[in-house]
N, C-alpha and C positions, 0 to 999 in steps of 0.2 A: 504493500500500500504506500509506504513512504517513498519508495523509488518512483512510483507513478505520480504522486502528488508533487514531488520536487524535481521532476525531469525538466531540464532546461532546453530552450531552443537557442542554438548558437547564433551568433551575430550574422555569420555568413548566410545561414539559411533564411534568417529574417529579411536580409537584403535581397536574396534570390527570389523570395516570394513576391517582392514588389515588382519584379520584371515580368511576371506572367501577364500576357496581354489582357485577359478578361478581368484581372484584378489591379491593373496598373493605373496610377493617377498621373495626371499631366503635370510636368515640372515647369512652372511659370513664374515663381516668386523670387524676389531679390531680397537683399538685406534691408533695403528701405521699405519694401512691402511688409516684411516681418516686423520691423520697428513700428510701422504705422498700425499694424494689427495689434501689437502689444499695447501701444498708447490708446488705441481705440477701445480695447476691452477693459483696460485698467481704469481709465478716467470715466467714471459713471456715477452711480448712485452714491458711492462713498464720498467723493469730493463735494457733492451738492447737498448731502444730507447728514452724513455721519459726523462731520466736523462739529455741528451744533450739539448733537447728542453727547458726544464724548467730552466736549468742553463744559457743557452745563452740568452734567451729572457725575463726571469722574475726574477730569484732569484740570479744568480751568484753562487759563491761557497756555499752560504747559502742554496742551494737546499737540502743539507742534513737535514737542519731543516724543510724544506717543507715536506720531507718524514716522519719526526717525527710527524709533525702536522697531516698529512693524516693518519698516523698509529694510532694516538690517537683517531681521529674521528672513524676509523674502530674498535678500541678497545672498545669504548663506545657501538657501535652497536653489537660487538661480545659478550659482556657480556649479552646483551638482547637476542641474538640468542641462547646463551648457555643455558639460563634458559628455553626458550621455547622448544628447541630441546630435552632437558632431560625430560621435562614434557609431551610433546606431540610427541613421537618418531614415526612420521608418514611422509611418503613422501609428498613433497609439500612445505616444508620450510615456508616462510612468508605467503603463501596462506593458508596453514592449520592453522597456528597460528592465523591469523586474522579471519578465519571462526569460531574459538572457542571463540573469544573475541569481535570482532567488528560486525560480522554478515555476511550474505551471499553476499550482494552486495559489501561491502568493500573487502571481500575476492576475489570476482570475479575481481575487479579492480586490486588488487595486483597480482593475478595470471596472468591476461592478461598482466600486466606490466612485470612480470618475463619472460613470453614467449618471449616478444620482447627483453628484456635485454639479455637473454642468447642466443637467436638466433643470434642477431647482434654481440654479443661478440664472438661467435664461428666463424662467417663469417669474422670479422675484424682480428682475430688472424690467421685464415687460409690464408688470403691474406698476412699478415706479414710473415708467414712461407714460402709462395710461393716466396716472395721477396728474402729471404735469399737463398733459393734453386736456384733461377735464378742466383743470384750472384755467388754461388759456381759453377754452370754449366758454366757460362760465363768464369770464371777463368780457367776452365778445357778445354775451347775451344768448348763447346757444346752449341748450341743456338737453342732454340725453335722458331717456326714461330711466327711472331709478333701477329697474330690473336689468338694464343693460349697462349699468355703470359699475357693477360689482359691489354696490353699497347695500346695506341691509334694507329690506323692504318689509312691508306688513305681511306679505305672503311667505316670507322667509327665503325667497329665491332671489338670487342676484348673480348675474354673469357679466364679467368685465369684457365686453365685446371688443373694445379697442385693444386690450392686451392680446386677446386671441388673434385678432386680425394682423397685428404687427408680426407675431410669430409666423403666421401663414405666409405673409408677404416675403419675409426674409428667407423662408424655406424655399420659395420659388427662385429667389436670387441665387441661393447657394447651389441649387440644382443646375442652374444655367451656366455655372463655371466659376472657378477660383479667381480668374483674372477679373471678371466682372465684379465679383465680391470685393477684390482688392481696390478696384477703381471707386466703387461706391463708398468703401470704407475711407479711402484717402480724402474724398470730398467732405464727408461728414466729420472726420477727425480734424480737418483744417478748421471747420466752423467751431467745433467744440473747444479746441485749444485756443482759438481766437477769443472766445467768450471767457475762458479761464484767465487769459492774459488781461482782458479788460477788467475783470474782477480785481486782479492783483494791482494793476497800474492805477485804475480809478479809485479803488478802495484805499490805496496808500495815502491819498490826499485827505481822507476822512478819519485817519487814525488819531485817537486820543490816548496819550501815554498813560493817563490815569486808569484806563481800562485794563492795563497789564498788571495792576497791583491788587492783590498779591499774584505774582506770576504762578506760584505753586501754592494754592489755598491750603489751609490747615487740614490735616487728615480727619476724616469722618468715617469710622469703621462701619462696615455694612452690618446691619442688625443680624444677629444669629438666627438661623432658620433651619428647619429639618425637612423642608419639602423639596420636591424635585426641581423647583425653579432656582434653588440655591446653587452656587458654583460647586462642581464636583469636589474640589479641594477642601471646601468647607465641610461637606458631608463625610469625607474620608478622614480628615485630620482635625476637624473642629476649628479650622482657621479660615477666615474670610478675607479676601483682598479689601483694602480700604478704598473709599472714594476720596479723591484729592490726596495731597501729600505726595511724597516721592513714589510710594507704591501705587498711587492712583494713576501715575503716568503709565505704569506697566499694565494696570488693569484696563486702562483706556486703549492700550495697544491691541488687546485681544478684541476690542470692539471695532476699531478702525482697520483691523487686519482685513476685513471684508472689502475695504476700498482697494486693496492691492491684488485681489484675486483676478487671475486672468493671464499674467505673464507666462504661466506654464502652458497656456493654450498654444503659444507660439511653437512649442516643441511638437505639437500634433501636426503641424504643417510642414515638418521637416522633409517628408517624402515628396512634397510638391514644390520644393525649393531647388533652384538650378545648381547652387553650390552650397549644400547644407553644412559641410564641414566648416566653412568659413562664415556663412551668413546667419545660421541659426544662433550661435552664441552671441553674435553682434545684435541680432534682433531681440533676444531675451534680455541681455544686460543693458542694452541701450534704452529700451522702452522702460525698464524698471528705474533707471537713473533719472530719466526725464520726468517720469510721473512722481517720483519721490520729491524732487525739487519743487514741482508745481504744488504738491500737497502741502508741503511745509510752508511755502510762501502764502498759499491761500489761508491756511489756519492762522498764521501770524496776522494777516490783514483783517480777517473777520473778527478775531478776538480783540483787535485793536479798535475796530469800528464800533463795537457794541460790547457792553459788559457781559462776561461769560454767563452770568446767572440770568441774563435776560434774552439770551439767544434762543431762537425758535428751534424746535425739534424737527419740524417737517421741512422747512425751507430756510435754513439759517443764512445763507448767502443773500437770497432775495430780500428777506426781512431785515437784514442788517442795513441794506441800502435804503429800505423804507424808513428805518429809524433815523437816518441822516437827512431825510427829506428829499430823497432822490428816487422816487418810485419807478422812474423810467428804466433804471438799471434792473429793477426787479423783473420786469417783463422780458428784458433781454436775457437774463440768467435763466428764466423759465424756458424760454425758447431754446437756448443753448443746451440746457439739460435734456429737453425733449428730443432734440435732434441727436445729441450725443449718445443717448441711451440706445438708439437703434443699432449702433455699431457694437455695443456691448452684447446685445442679444444675438446679433449675427455671428460674432466670433465665438461666443460660448456654444451656440448650436453647431457651428462649424467644427469645433473641437470635439464635441460629444459624438457627432456623426463619424468622425475619424476614428475615435476609440472603438465605437460600436463596429465599424467596418473592419478594423484590425482584429477584433475578437472573433468576428464571423469568418474572416479569412483563415483564422487558425482553427476553425471548427468548434470553438467553445460556445458560439451562438450559431443559429441556423445559417448555412452557407448561402442561402438565398440572398442574404444582405451583403454578400462580399463581391458582387459584380458591379463594375462601374458603367456609367452611361456610355453607349457606343459612340456618341458624338461629343458630349461635353466632358467625358472622362472624370466624372464626379461620382461619389458613392450615393447615387440618387435614392436608392431604396431605403437605407437607414435614415437618410435625411428627411424623406417624406414621412416615414413612420414616426420618427421622433418629433418632427415639426407638428404633426397633428396631435400627438399625445400631449406635448408641452403647451400647445394652444388651449387645450381643454383644461390642463392643470392651471395655467395662468388665469383662466376665467374664474376659477374658484379658490385661488391660493390665499394663504395668510402670510403676510410679509415677514414679520419679526421672527416667528418660529422657524420658517424655512431658511432665513438668512443665517441663523446659527447653525443649522444643519449643513449648509454649504461650507461654513467655516471649518467645521470639524472634518468634513470630507477632504477639503484641500490640505489641511495640516497633516492628515494621515498620509496623503499622497506624497507630501514633502518628506516625511520621515522615511517612507519606503525608498524613495529615490536616493536619499542620502546614504542609507544602508547599502543600497545596490552599488553605489560608486565604490565603496570600500571592498565589497565582495568581488566585483569584476576586476578591480585593480589586482586582486590576489589571484583570481582564477584565470584571467586572460591578460597578463601583463604585455603580451605580444601585440595586442590590437593597436592599430594606428589611431592616435587621438589628436585631432586637430586642435582641440582645446583641452587643457588639463586643469582640473580643480586644484587650486594651490593648497599646500599644507594638509594633504590627506595623511592620516584620518582626522586631523584636528578640526578642519572646517565641517566635514560631514557630521562629526560627533556634536559639535556646537549647534549645527542645524537641527539635529534630533532633539537636543535638550531644549532649545528655544521653542520649537514647535510643541513639544510636550507641555511646556510651561503655559503656553497660550491655550492649549486644549483643556487642561485641568481648571482653567478659569471660566470655561463654558458651563452652562447649567447642566445639572445631572439628567434632566429630561431630554436634553439634546443627545447625550450619550446613550440614553435608552432607545430613542428613535433610531440612532445610528446602529445600535446593536441589532435591532429588529430587521433593519435593511440588510445587514450582514448575514443574519440567519437565513433570510430569504435567498440571498446569494449562494450560501452554502448548499441549499436544497437544489437550486437550479444547476449548480456545477455537478453535483453527484448524480442527479437524475438525468442530465443531458450532456453537459460540457465534457465531462471526463470520458464518456463513451464515444463521443464524436470528434475528439481531438485529432487534428491532422498530424500532430507530432507523434501521438500514440500509433497512428496508422503507419507512419514512416518507420518508426522503431520496430513495429511488428513485421513490416515488410523486410527490413534489414535482417531480422532474426531468421525469417523464413529463407532468405537468400543465403545467409551464412550456413544454415542447416542443410540446405540443398547442395551447397558447394562441398561440404565435408563428406556428405554421403556419396 
């Protein structure tokens, strides 16, 4: 049993599978395209929403340091992703990396985790986009029926039609081709970054130094609690992270971490990159650096414009400008957020479809989904399936709870990739590595520790939901994936060939 669960698929075989005509993806992306993808997916709900939540409830003006902490955690993981993506330029990201190092069952676990993470991430962002559109429509005097707005109604039924339509539209764009997706993303990212720069530059003129005092508010311990909404570390050890104070900065980092989710999606496009060994590491690290700088700058400006205790939870940037008597900027920010969130949804769905495609190509999911479109060379079958499912989920989703589930799934993926780097360095030191993670095993170990720290600060109920999803994944693997694995078929064929040769 253990030999089958931990059988590894060597890197050479993974790359060879990408060359099969019916499973081949078109290589059309450059380092610039990947960087744009990275910026497009990272800058989204986080920068427009989470700044106010973290500053007001947890870190105060020191929320800028929380973004730095979260950025460092992601940077440690990004260095590991960069090595793997340049060594194994195959669709699937952490799933493919772990298949080559940890084995089939761990690879299945991480692939199953990524499917959940990216699906819920797409749904959460689609609902956030819908909220901004609703706000713009309401300001213009146009009102959708309550039962189509996702809001509670007297009948108890509410479906967010705008969120569902967004997911369906980007599904069509992704089916039509990666290059088209890259062009659409480039235009939208340019608009989004321009809006962020306007916030930074214009907001700098309205900063009041008094709003920064105290920069790190006095600590306020979180009340003790024994329910599942309490952080896991509190239930395990009786210790709860504090709001504000120095520890509040780290607690806030686990909140704003959601703002950084997405740079790892760049690795899922490695197979569609013209020069993945060079361009994928540049895309991953470049997009992360750009977004960290923008996040820190925005958090400094917004907490300088308005006292942290008065910041809005739902729209802190827009409302901060309203507080200065400049509501025009509020409309611009809402427009930029609505436009920008479309690329976040697009790239998250793109990444999920590639992971699903890679798993089906390996036989762990039905191979029906492993065929590319004869004209567009895109994994159209999983893209359509997932797009329809996510559109339905987005119509009924609950934002806060699902966002936490996305966080834990991403952190788990980061841990697996960091461990995989150490293992593959030991088992395959001969592999050509265009990019090498520095200071191995120190950097991967630090990445694991940092991710674990953020994970134990998440609510226990998030861990419970994550565990349930994993149990379902175990059942799917043992009932289907293990029996239909292409790697198992190859190994059986090799044994039969060897047996026939000796006889």
